[in-house]
Steps between C-alpha positions, in 0.01 A plus 500: 500500500140485613456161334798360693351626826166338420671171413710518819188565708316207341801273555516605867129434533537152348794421731301618804202286399732205447657548847153530654384185325814315608447609861141381484597167354776451759226490768345194340624149583718317247229245429140483614540125552785521753271575794237248398600165644217250518537242774423151368287300741651169603309272264655168395651504150427870455869585507558242224229653282621853582845403373346449153227767510603829665181568695647781707609690188165440328310630806723808518451578131125446532489732801698772320273464195181531711641808675593661168156429354339635818701825474401527134127471576523744794686750283243455224213566738669811637573632152142437395376678809718802425384471137848471350396191305159380382 
């Protein structure tokens, strides 16, 4: 009986954490690349080259990568400062 109550409590806790995580994820946009639209300057033949090489997508991915690496280094510095990692 006590074991069933413990299992029920753990299951409710897991469901609550799942609902909380789902609510947090629902606040995020569907894709980080939807809001990033690079305006191509009016340069002759650039639209022809951009048809073959997706510059806007490459710039968006590079930007997301730089931001992710930046967050990693900032988190690493903070964790070292708090002495969580060496």
